[in-house]
C-alpha positions in Angstrom: -7.4 3.8 -17.6 -7.9 6.2 -14.3 -5.7 5.9 -11.9 -6.8 3.2 -9.3 -8.6 3.8 -5.7 -7.6 2.9 -2.7 -10.7 2.5 -0.3 -12.3 0.6 2.4 -13.6 -2.6 1.1 -14.2 -6.7 0.5 -13.1 -8.1 -2.8 -13.6 -11.5 -3.8 -12.7 -13.6 -7.0 -15.5 -14.9 -8.7 -13.8 -18.2 -9.3 -11.3 -19.9 -7.2 -10.9 -22.7 -5.4 -9.6 -21.1 -2.0 -9.9 -17.7 -0.2 -8.8 -16.0 2.3 -11.3 -14.1 5.0 -8.6 -12.6 7.3 -7.8 -9.9 6.6 -4.6 -7.7 8.0 -6.2 -4.4 6.0 -9.5 -3.1 5.6 -8.5 -1.5 2.3 -8.5 -2.7 -1.5 -6.9 -0.6 -4.2 -8.3 -0.9 -8.3 -11.5 0.7 -9.8 -14.7 0.5 -8.9 -18.0 1.5 -11.1 -20.4 1.7 -7.9 -20.8 0.9 -4.4 -20.9 -2.6 -4.9 -20.8 -5.2 -7.9 -18.8 -8.1 -9.8 -16.9 -6.0 -12.2 -14.2 -4.8 -10.3 -10.5 -4.4 -11.6 -8.3 -5.0 -8.5 -4.5 -4.4 -7.9 -2.5 -7.6 -7.4 -1.2 -7.9 -3.9 2.0 -10.3 -4.7 4.5 -11.6 -1.8 7.1 -14.3 -1.9 6.2 -18.2 -1.2 8.4 -20.0 -2.2 9.9 -21.8 -5.6 8.0 -23.8 -8.5 8.9 -27.5 -8.5 11.7 -26.3 -11.3 13.1 -23.8 -9.0 11.7 -21.0 -10.4 10.8 -18.8 -7.6 7.2 -17.9 -7.2 5.1 -15.2 -6.0 1.6 -15.7 -4.2 -1.5 -13.4 -5.2 -3.5 -12.6 -2.5 -6.1 -10.6 -4.6 -6.6 -13.2 -7.4 -5.7 -16.4 -5.5 -3.4 -17.6 -7.6 0.8 -18.1 -8.2 2.8 -15.6 -10.1 6.2 -16.8 -11.6 5.8 -19.1 -14.7 7.7 -18.3 -18.1 4.3 -16.1 -19.4 4.1 -13.8 -15.7 8.2 -13.3 -16.1 7.9 -12.2 -20.2 4.2 -9.8 -19.2 6.7 -8.6 -16.5 10.0 -8.1 -18.8 7.2 -6.3 -21.6 5.1 -4.0 -19.2 7.7 -3.6 -16.4 4.6 -4.6 -14.2 4.6 -7.2 -12.2 1.0 -8.8 -12.1 -0.7 -11.6 -11.8 -2.4 -14.0 -15.3 -5.7 -12.9 -13.5 -5.0 -9.1 -13.0 -7.7 -8.0 -15.6 -10.5 -10.5 -14.1 -13.6 -8.5 -12.7 -13.9 -9.2 -9.0 -16.8 -9.3 -6.7 -16.4 -6.2 -4.7 -18.3 -3.9 -1.5 -16.8 -0.6 -0.6 -17.1 0.9 2.7 -18.9 -2.4 3.6 -20.6 -3.0 7.0 -18.7 -3.5 10.3 -20.6 -5.9 12.7 -19.3 -6.0 16.4 -21.4 -9.0 17.6 -19.9 -8.1 21.5 -22.2 -5.0 21.3 -25.7 -7.4 19.9 -27.3 -10.4 21.3 -30.0 -12.8 19.7 -28.1 -12.7 16.3 -28.7 -14.5 13.5 -26.9 -14.6 10.3 -28.1 -16.4 7.2 -27.9 -16.6 3.5 -31.4 -15.2 2.0 -33.0 -16.5 -1.4 -31.1 -13.8 -3.1 -27.3 -14.0 -2.3 -27.7 -11.6 0.1 -26.8 -12.0 3.7 -29.3 -11.8 6.2 -27.9 -10.5 9.5 -30.3 -10.2 12.5 -29.5 -9.4 16.0 -31.2 -6.9 19.1 -28.5 -4.2 20.6 -27.5 -4.6 24.0 -27.8 -1.1 24.1 -31.8 -0.6 24.5 -32.6 -3.8 22.6 -33.0 -2.0 19.6 -33.6 -4.3 16.6 -30.9 -4.3 13.9 -32.0 -5.8 10.6 -30.2 -5.5 7.8 -29.6 -7.3 4.0 -25.6 -7.2 3.3 -24.0 -8.3 0.0 -21.4 -9.0 2.5 -20.2 -8.4 5.9 -17.2 -7.6 7.8 -16.6 -9.1 11.3 -14.7 -7.3 13.8 -12.5 -9.6 15.3 -11.8 -7.2 18.3 -15.0 -8.8 19.7 -13.4 -12.3 19.3 -10.3 -12.4 21.0 -8.1 -15.5 20.6 -10.4 -17.3 18.1 -7.7 -15.6 15.1 -4.2 -14.4 14.8 -3.4 -10.7 16.5 -2.8 -9.3 13.1 -6.2 -10.5 11.9 -8.1 -7.4 12.3 -12.2 -8.4 10.2 -13.8 -11.3 9.2 -14.7 -10.5 5.5 -17.7 -12.5 4.8 -18.4 -12.7 1.1 -20.7 -14.5 -0.8 -18.9 -17.5 -2.1 -17.5 -18.3 1.9 -21.0 -18.1 2.9 -22.3 -20.2 0.1 -19.6 -22.6 0.1 -20.0 -22.8 3.7 -23.8 -23.4 4.2 -23.2 -25.8 1.4 -21.1 -27.5 3.2 -23.7 -27.8 6.2 -26.2 -28.8 3.8 -24.2 -32.0 2.8 -23.0 -33.3 6.4 -19.6 -32.6 5.4 -16.7 -32.7 8.2 -16.3 -29.3 8.6 -13.6 -27.5 10.7 -10.4 -24.2 10.4 -6.9 -25.5 9.2 -4.1 -23.0 10.1 -1.4 -22.4 8.0 1.6 -24.0 9.3 3.9 -21.1 7.9 1.5 -17.7 9.1 -1.1 -18.9 11.0 -3.8 -17.6 9.0 -7.0 -19.5 8.5 -7.9 -21.1 5.5 -10.7 -20.9 3.4 -12.1 -23.8 0.8 -14.6 -23.0 -1.7 -16.1 -24.6 -4.9 -15.5 -27.9 -5.1 -13.1 -28.0 -2.5 -15.7 -26.8 0.1 -17.6 -30.2 -0.4 -15.1 -32.5 -0.8 -12.8 -33.3 2.1 -9.5 -33.3 1.8 -5.9 -32.8 4.5 -3.3 -30.6 2.1 -4.9 -27.3 2.3 -3.0 -24.4 0.0 -3.2 -20.8 2.0 -4.8 -17.8 0.7 -3.0 -15.2 2.7 0.4 -16.5 1.9 0.7 -19.0 -0.7 1.8 -21.9 1.8 0.8 -25.3 -0.2 2.0 -28.0 2.6 -0.4 -27.4 5.6 -1.9 -30.7 6.6 -5.1 -31.3 8.8 -5.1 -33.7 11.2 -7.9 -35.6 9.3 -9.4 -34.9 5.8 -11.7 -31.8 6.4 -13.6 -28.7 4.6 -12.2 -25.9 6.3 -13.5 -22.5 6.7 -13.3 -19.8 9.2 -16.7 -19.4 9.2 -16.3 -23.0 11.5 -14.9 -21.1 14.3 -17.5 -18.6 14.3 -20.4 -21.2 14.4 -18.7 -22.7 17.2 -18.9 -19.5 19.5 -22.5 -18.3 18.0 -24.4 -21.3 17.3 -27.3 -19.6 16.0 -25.1 -18.2 12.8 -26.0 -19.8 9.8 
C-alpha cells in the first residue's frame, strides 16, 4: 500500500457506540480514494489508557474508538512491529478539507440532517446578509467562536453523520440529553448507536479512553446539546 497522507479532514467509524466530536488537531492520516466517502483506511492514534482488569496495560485508539492491549493485539505487534488496534483495517467515513463554519460571522443559522443524509446548513452573513446554503457530508465548527463552551485545546467540533443522526433521534424520542465531560481529560462525551437512545450515568471518553466518568443523572451525552443550548434553532 502507498504511504499514508496527512491532510485536513474529518473521519468517523462506521460502527461505534461512542465517539469524539471535539478534536485537538484538524488533520487525519490515512489512505483516501476521493475527497469524501466511506472507504478510508485511517492510521491508529493510540495513547496510554490505564490497565485492563487483569492488570495488563491498555491503550485507547482515538481513531477507531477501541482499546489495544489484548493478547491478540500484543501478538500482532510482535509479528508486525506495528502497534495497531483490532479495527485498524476497518473502512471509515471521511471528508477531506471540510467546511469550517464560524457561527459568530452569521445569523439566522439553521442546521438540520436532510433526507439524503447530508447536513443542511443555512445562514445569513453578518456582512451584507448574503445567504449561505450548503449541503454537507460533515461540518467543522470553529471553536474559537464558542468561548467557554469546551476546553481550550478543542480547536473544532466535527459534526459527522452518525453524531447528527444520533442527536436528532434522541430529540425525537424525548430522551434526556446533556453533555458529560470526561473526569480525566475534560473533553465532552458523545454517545452513538444504541447508547444514544438509552440514558445512562457511566460514560467512556472517546478522547482519552477513560471509562469511569459519571453524570449526575442518567442521560444521553452529546456536545451537540451545548450547541443547541446556545443556538436554539440548530437541529
